[in-house]
MIDREN-543623 format. One record per atom (N, C-alpha, C, CB): residue in one letter; atom name; z, y, x; residue number from 1. Coordinates in steps of 0.02 Angstrom, whole numbers, plus 32768, in hexadecimal, padded with zeros to 4 digits. Last residue first. Glycine has a CB too. Example, Ala and Ser with C-alpha at 12.3 -4.5 7.8 and 13.67 -1.06 7.14 Angstrom:
MIDREN-543623
   sero   fivex     zz     yy     xx   drenza
      S       N   8162   7F90   8282        2
      S      CA   8165   7FCB   82AC        2
      S       C   818A   8002   8285        2
      S      CB   811E   7FE2   82C0        2
      A       N   8186   7EE4   8294        1
      A      CA   8186   7F1F   8267        1
      A       C   8186   7F5B   8294        1
      A      CB   81C4   7F20   8235        1
END
This chain:
MIDREN-543623
   sero   fivex     zz     yy     xx   drenza
      X       N   A27F   BCC8   47DA       92
      X      CA   A267   BCAE   479F       92
      X       C   A269   BC6E   4798       92
      X      CB   A22F   BCBE   4795       92
      X       N   A314   BD09   4824       91
      X      CA   A2D9   BCE3   4834       91
      X       C   A2BD   BCCD   47ED       91
      X      CB   A2EA   BCA4   4867       91
      X       N   A350   BDAE   4835       90
      X      CA   A353   BD75   480F       90
      X       C   A316   BD50   481F       90
      X      CB   A35B   BD84   47C5       90
      X       N   A3A8   BE03   48B2       89
      X      CA   A36D   BDFC   488A       89
      X       C   A36F   BDB3   486B       89
      X      CB   A32A   BE09   48B8       89
      X       N   A430   BE6C   48BD       88
      X      CA   A416   BE29   48C4       88
      X       C   A3DC   BE1F   4895       88
      X      CB   A44C   BDF5   48B7       88
      X       N   A43B   BEFE   4927       87
      X      CA   A428   BEE2   48E3       87
      X       C   A414   BE99   48E9       87
      X      CB   A3ED   BF0A   48C4       87
      X       N   A4BB   BF45   498B       86
      X      CA   A485   BF13   4985       86
      X       C   A47F   BEFD   493B       86
      X      CB   A493   BED5   49B5       86
      X       N   A4DA   BFEF   4983       85
      X      CA   A4EF   BFAD   4973       85
      X       C   A4BC   BF83   496C       85
      X      CB   A515   BFAA   493C       85
      X       N   A49B   C058   4A02       84
      X      CA   A4AA   C04C   49BC       84
      X       C   A4BF   C000   49B5       84
      X      CB   A46B   C05E   498E       84
      X       N   A4B1   C0D2   4A7F       83
      X      CA   A4B0   C08D   4A6D       83
      X       C   A4C2   C080   4A20       83
      X      CB   A4E1   C069   4A9B       83
      X       N   A449   C163   4A79       82
      X      CA   A488   C144   4A78       82
      X       C   A48C   C0FD   4A62       82
      X      CB   A4B0   C16A   4A50       82
      X       N   A3BE   C172   4AE2       81
      X      CA   A3DA   C16C   4A9C       81
      X       C   A41F   C152   4A9F       81
      X      CB   A3AF   C13D   4A70       81
      X       N   A39A   C1DE   4B5C       80
      X      CA   A3B4   C19E   4B4C       80
      X       C   A3D2   C19E   4B0C       80
      X      CB   A3E3   C188   4B7D       80
      X       N   A303   C235   4B6A       79
      X      CA   A344   C233   4B53       79
      X       C   A355   C1EA   4B4A       79
      X      CB   A34D   C25B   4B15       79
      X       N   A2A6   C24B   4BFD       78
      X      CA   A2A7   C228   4BC0       78
      X       C   A2F2   C226   4BA8       78
      X      CB   A287   C1E0   4BC7       78
      X       N   A2A5   C2EA   4C48       77
      X      CA   A2A5   C2A6   4C4A       77
      X       C   A2AC   C288   4C07       77
      X      CB   A2D7   C290   4C75       77
      X       N   A2A9   C376   4C47       76
      X      CA   A267   C355   4C49       76
      X       C   A26A   C307   4C4E       76
      X      CB   A240   C36F   4C84       76
      X       N   A318   C3B4   4C3B       75
      X      CA   A308   C3A7   4C7C       75
      X       C   A2C7   C37F   4C7F       75
      X      CB   A340   C384   4C9D       75
      X       N   A319   C3B9   4BAC       74
      X      CA   A317   C3F8   4BCE       74
      X       C   A303   C3F0   4C1C       74
      X      CB   A35D   C419   4BC5       74
      X       N   A33B   C334   4B91       73
      X      CA   A2F8   C34D   4B7A       73
      X       C   A2EA   C38E   4BA4       73
      X      CB   A2F8   C35D   4B29       73
      X       N   A3BC   C32E   4BC7       72
      X      CA   A385   C303   4BE5       72
      X       C   A343   C320   4BD4       72
      X      CB   A388   C2BA   4BCC       72
      X       N   A3FD   C37F   4B6B       71
      X      CA   A3F9   C38D   4BB1       71
      X       C   A3BF   C368   4BD9       71
      X      CB   A43A   C37A   4BCF       71
      X       N   A3E7   C342   4AF5       70
      X      CA   A3C9   C37C   4AF9       70
      X       C   A3C7   C394   4B48       70
      X      CB   A3EE   C3AD   4AC8       70
      X       N   A42B   C2CA   4B0B       69
      X      CA   A3E6   C2C4   4B00       69
      X       C   A3C3   C308   4B08       69
      X      CB   A3D9   C2A7   4ABD       69
      X       N   A4AD   C2FE   4B1E       68
      X      CA   A48E   C2D9   4B54       68
      X       C   A442   C2D3   4B46       68
      X      CB   A4B0   C291   4B5B       68
      X       N   A4C2   C32A   4A9C       67
      X      CA   A4C9   C35D   4AD2       67
      X       C   A4A1   C33B   4B0F       67
      X      CB   A51B   C36F   4AE6       67
      X       N   A4C3   C2BA   4A4D       66
      X      CA   A48E   C2F0   4A42       66
      X       C   A48C   C31B   4A81       66
      X      CB   A49D   C31E   4A00       66
      X       N   A533   C277   4A82       65
      X      CA   A4F4   C259   4A87       65
      X       C   A4B8   C290   4A7B       65
      X      CB   A4F2   C21E   4A53       65
      X       N   A599   C2CE   4A5E       64
      X      CA   A58F   C2C8   4AA0       64
      X       C   A546   C2AF   4AAC       64
      X      CB   A5C3   C29C   4ABD       64
      X       N   A597   C34B   49D8       63
      X      CA   A58E   C301   49ED       63
      X       C   A578   C2F9   4A34       63
      X      CB   A55A   C2DD   49C0       63
      X       N   A604   C3D4   49D8       62
      X      CA   A5C6   C3B8   49DF       62
      X       C   A5C9   C36D   49F2       62
      X      CB   A5A1   C3DE   4A0F       62
      X       N   A660   C40F   4955       61
      X      CA   A665   C3EA   4995       61
      X       C   A621   C3C6   49A0       61
      X      CB   A6A2   C3B6   4995       61
      X       N   A655   C4BB   4927       60
      X      CA   A63D   C47B   491C       60
      X       C   A64B   C452   495C       60
      X      CB   A5F2   C47D   4908       60
      X       N   A6DF   C52C   490D       59
      X      CA   A6A2   C513   4939       59
      X       C   A694   C4C7   492D       59
      X      CB   A6B2   C51F   498A       59
      X       N   A6F8   C568   486A       58
      X      CA   A70F   C541   48A3       58
      X       C   A6D8   C525   48CF       58
      X      CB   A73A   C509   488B       58
      X       N   A6FA   C601   4828       57
      X      CA   A6CB   C5C9   483A       57
      X       C   A6E9   C5A7   4874       57
      X      CB   A681   C5E3   484B       57
      X       N   A769   C641   47B2       56
      X      CA   A756   C63C   47F8       56
      X       C   A736   C5FC   4802       56
      X      CB   A790   C643   4825       56
      X       N   A72E   C673   471B       55
      X      CA   A75E   C647   473A       55
      X       C   A741   C63F   4787       55
      X      CB   A764   C5FD   470F       55
      X       N   A717   C71A   46E8       54
      X      CA   A6FF   C6D7   46F5       54
      X       C   A731   C6B1   4724       54
      X      CB   A6B7   C6D9   4716       54
      X       N   A781   C76D   4667       53
      X      CA   A769   C762   46B0       53
      X       C   A74F   C722   46BF       53
      X      CB   A79F   C76C   46E0       53
      X       N   A742   C796   45CE       52
      X      CA   A76D   C76D   45F3       52
      X       C   A74E   C76E   4641       52
      X      CB   A771   C722   45D1       52
      X       N   A734   C83E   458F       51
      X      CA   A70E   C803   45AC       51
      X       C   A73D   C7DA   45D3       51
      X      CB   A6D2   C818   45D8       51
      X       N   A791   C874   44F8       50
      X      CA   A786   C872   4544       50
      X       C   A762   C832   455D       50
      X      CB   A7CC   C878   4569       50
      X       N   A733   C89D   4470       49
      X      CA   A75F   C873   448E       49
      X       C   A754   C875   44D8       49
      X      CB   A759   C82F   4472       49
      X       N   A719   C950   4442       48
      X      CA   A6FF   C911   4451       48
      X       C   A732   C8E2   4477       48
      X      CB   A6C1   C91A   4478       48
      X       N   A771   C98D   43B1       47
      X      CA   A766   C990   43FB       47
      X       C   A745   C94D   4413       47
      X      CB   A7AB   C99C   4421       47
      X       N   A71A   C9A0   4315       46
      X      CA   A754   C983   4338       46
      X       C   A745   C982   4387       46
      X      CB   A763   C937   431C       46
      X       N   A6D9   CA35   42D5       45
      X      CA   A6D3   C9F3   42ED       45
      X       C   A70D   C9DC   4315       45
      X      CB   A697   C9EE   4313       45
      X       N   A72E   CA87   424C       44
      X      CA   A71A   CA84   4290       44
      X       C   A712   CA40   42AA       44
      X      CB   A748   CAA6   42B8       44
      X       N   A6F6   CAA8   41A9       43
      X      CA   A71C   CA7E   41D5       43
      X       C   A6FA   CA84   4216       43
      X      CB   A721   CA35   41BC       43
      X       N   A6FE   CB56   4170       42
      X      CA   A6D9   CB14   4183       42
      X       C   A6FE   CAEB   41B3       42
      X      CB   A694   CB21   41A2       42
      X       N   A77A   CB7B   40F4       41
      X      CA   A75E   CB80   4135       41
      X       C   A736   CB4B   414B       41
      X      CB   A78F   CB88   4163       41
      X       N   A75C   CB87   4047       40
      X      CA   A77B   CB68   407E       40
      X       C   A755   CB74   40C1       40
      X      CB   A780   CB21   4070       40
      X       N   A765   CC21   3FF0       39
      X      CA   A73C   CBEB   4007       39
      X       C   A75B   CBC9   4042       39
      X      CB   A6F9   CC02   4017       39
      X       N   A7A9   CC83   3FA8       38
      X      CA   A7D1   CC4D   3FBE       38
      X       C   A7A3   CC12   3FCF       38
      X      CB   A806   CC3B   3F88       38
      X       N   A76E   CCEE   3F65       37
      X      CA   A788   CCFB   3FAC       37
      X       C   A7AE   CCBC   3FC9       37
      X      CB   A7BC   CD3B   3FAC       37
      X       N   A7A7   CCC9   3ECC       36
      X      CA   A77E   CCF5   3EF6       36
      X       C   A79E   CCFC   3F36       36
      X      CB   A773   CD38   3ED7       36
      X       N   A7E0   CC7B   3E6F       35
      X      CA   A7CA   CC5B   3EAA       35
      X       C   A7A1   CC84   3EDA       35
      X      CB   A7A5   CC22   3E98       35
      X       N   A865   CC78   3E00       34
      X      CA   A83A   CCAA   3E22       34
      X       C   A823   CC8A   3E69       34
      X      CB   A863   CCF3   3E2B       34
      X       N   A8C4   CC2A   3DC6       33
      X      CA   A882   CC13   3DC5       33
      X       C   A84B   CC42   3DE9       33
      X      CB   A871   CC07   3D7F       33
      X       N   A93A   CC79   3DDE       32
      X      CA   A938   CC2F   3DFA       32
      X       C   A8F0   CC16   3DFA       32
      X      CB   A965   CBFC   3DCD       32
      X       N   A91D   CCEB   3D9D       31
      X      CA   A92E   CCEB   3DE6       31
      X       C   A926   CCA4   3E06       31
      X      CB   A978   CD05   3DF1       31
      X       N   A90E   CCC0   3D1D       30
      X      CA   A8D8   CCE3   3D37       30
      X       C   A8E6   CCE4   3D88       30
      X      CB   A8D1   CD2D   3D14       30
      X       N   A990   CC93   3D00       29
      X      CA   A95A   CC60   3D02       29
      X       C   A91B   CC7D   3D25       29
      X      CB   A948   CC47   3CB7       29
      X       N   A9D8   CD08   3D03       28
      X      CA   A9E9   CCD5   3D36       28
      X       C   A9AF   CCA1   3D3B       28
      X      CB   AA2D   CCB1   3D25       28
      X       N   A9A1   CD4A   3C94       27
      X      CA   A996   CD67   3CD3       27
      X       C   A9A8   CD32   3D0A       27
      X      CB   A9C0   CDA9   3CDB       27
      X       N   A9C9   CCF1   3C2D       26
      X      CA   A981   CCFA   3C3D       26
      X       C   A971   CD1B   3C7F       26
      X      CB   A961   CD20   3C09       26
      X       N   AA55   CCFE   3C34       25
      X      CA   AA34   CCBD   3C42       25
      X       C   A9ED   CCC4   3C52       25
      X      CB   AA3A   CC90   3C09       25
      X       N   AA62   CD84   3C10       24
      X      CA   AA77   CD6E   3C53       24
      X       C   AA59   CD27   3C5D       24
      X      CB   AAC9   CD6E   3C5B       24
      X       N   AA2C   CD83   3B8D       23
      X      CA   AA10   CDAA   3BC4       23
      X       C   AA25   CD97   3C0A       23
      X      CB   AA21   CDED   3BBA       23
      X       N   AA8A   CD29   3B53       22
      X      CA   AA45   CD17   3B5B       22
      X       C   AA23   CD3D   3B89       22
      X      CB   AA24   CD1B   3B20       22
      X       N   AAFF   CD78   3B5B       21
      X      CA   AAFA   CD34   3B74       21
      X       C   AAB1   CD1C   3B83       21
      X      CB   AB1A   CD05   3B41       21
      X       N   AADE   CDEB   3B0F       20
      X      CA   AAEB   CDED   3B59       20
      X       C   AAEC   CDB0   3B78       20
      X      CB   AB26   CE0B   3B69       20
      X       N   AAC2   CDAA   3A8A       19
      X      CA   AA94   CDCF   3AB3       19
      X       C   AAA1   CDD2   3AFB       19
      X      CB   AA91   CE0F   3A9E       19
      X       N   AB2F   CD75   3A46       18
      X      CA   AB01   CD48   3A6C       18
      X       C   AAD2   CD6D   3A9D       18
      X      CB   AAD5   CD21   3A3A       18
      X       N   AB7A   CDD8   3A0B       17
      X      CA   ABA2   CDA5   3A37       17
      X       C   AB6B   CD80   3A62       17
      X      CB   ABCF   CD6C   3A07       17
      X       N   AB20   CE22   39BF       16
      X      CA   AB4C   CE4A   39F6       16
      X       C   AB70   CE11   3A26       16
      X      CB   AB8D   CE7C   39CC       16
      X       N   AAE3   CDC7   396F       15
      X      CA   AABD   CDED   39A9       15
      X       C   AAE5   CE0B   39D6       15
      X      CB   AA93   CE21   3992       15
      X       N   AB47   CD9B   3911       14
      X      CA   AB1F   CD6B   3944       14
      X       C   AB06   CD94   397D       14
      X      CB   AADE   CD46   3922       14
      X       N   AB95   CDC3   38AE       13
      X      CA   ABA2   CDE4   38F1       13
      X       C   AB82   CDB4   3928       13
      X      CB   ABF5   CDEF   38FE       13
      X       N   AB77   CDA2   382C       12
      X      CA   AB90   CD6E   3853       12
      X       C   AB9F   CD82   38A2       12
      X      CB   AB5E   CD34   384D       12
      X       N   AB57   CE23   37FE       11
      X      CA   AB89   CDFE   37DA       11
      X       C   ABAA   CDC7   3806       11
      X      CB   AB68   CDDF   379C       11
      X       N   AAEF   CE44   3851       10
      X      CA   AB2A   CE6D   384F       10
      X       C   AB61   CE42   3831       10
      X      CB   AB1F   CEAF   3827       10
      X       N   AA92   CDE0   383A        9
      X      CA   AAAB   CDE0   3879        9
      X       C   AAF0   CE0C   3879        9
      X      CB   AA73   CDFC   38A8        9
      X       N   AA73   CE0B   37B2        8
      X      CA   AA90   CDC5   37BD        8
      X       C   AAAE   CDC3   3803        8
      X      CB   AA56   CD8A   37B5        8
      X       N   AA40   CE88   37C1        7
      X      CA   AA81   CE84   379C        7
      X       C   AA9F   CE3C   37A8        7
      X      CB   AA76   CE92   374C        7
      X       N   A9CF   CE6A   380B        6
      X      CA   A9FE   CE90   3829        6
      X       C   AA42   CE89   3804        6
      X      CB   A9E6   CED7   382D        6
      X       N   A98D   CE23   37A7        5
      X      CA   A9A1   CDFF   37E3        5
      X       C   A9D7   CE26   3809        5
      X      CB   A964   CDF3   3811        5
      X       N   A977   CE8C   374A        4
      X      CA   A99C   CE49   3734        4
      X       C   A9B3   CE23   376E        4
      X      CB   A96D   CE19   3709        4
      X       N   A927   CEDE   378A        3
      X      CA   A96F   CEF7   3779        3
      X       C   A995   CEB9   3767        3
      X      CB   A971   CF2E   3739        3
      X       N   A8B3   CE98   37A1        2
      X      CA   A8DF   CEA7   37D7        2
      X       C   A921   CEBC   37C6        2
      X      CB   A8C5   CED7   37FF        2
      X       N   A86F   CE8E   3724        1
      X      CA   A88E   CE53   373D        1
      X       C   A8C4   CE62   3779        1
      X      CB   A854   CE21   3755        1
END
């Protein structure tokens, strides 16, 4: 069977024209598909986000009534409560 195939190829001149093209295509595909030594590098962790600076703390304005009460308590006296608005009482 081989002589018949060789005779057919010779008559059509197939092998001599196609063989170099096929060999080149196969070699190129082998290079493209070759995956040896191409493992991806491990992903590096992203750098940590910068810490925001804390906002400056504004000094609290003390309540004058509270300061007077603390001062009187420290001096051993009874603290004077700040004046409150009068509450109207309902009669039954």
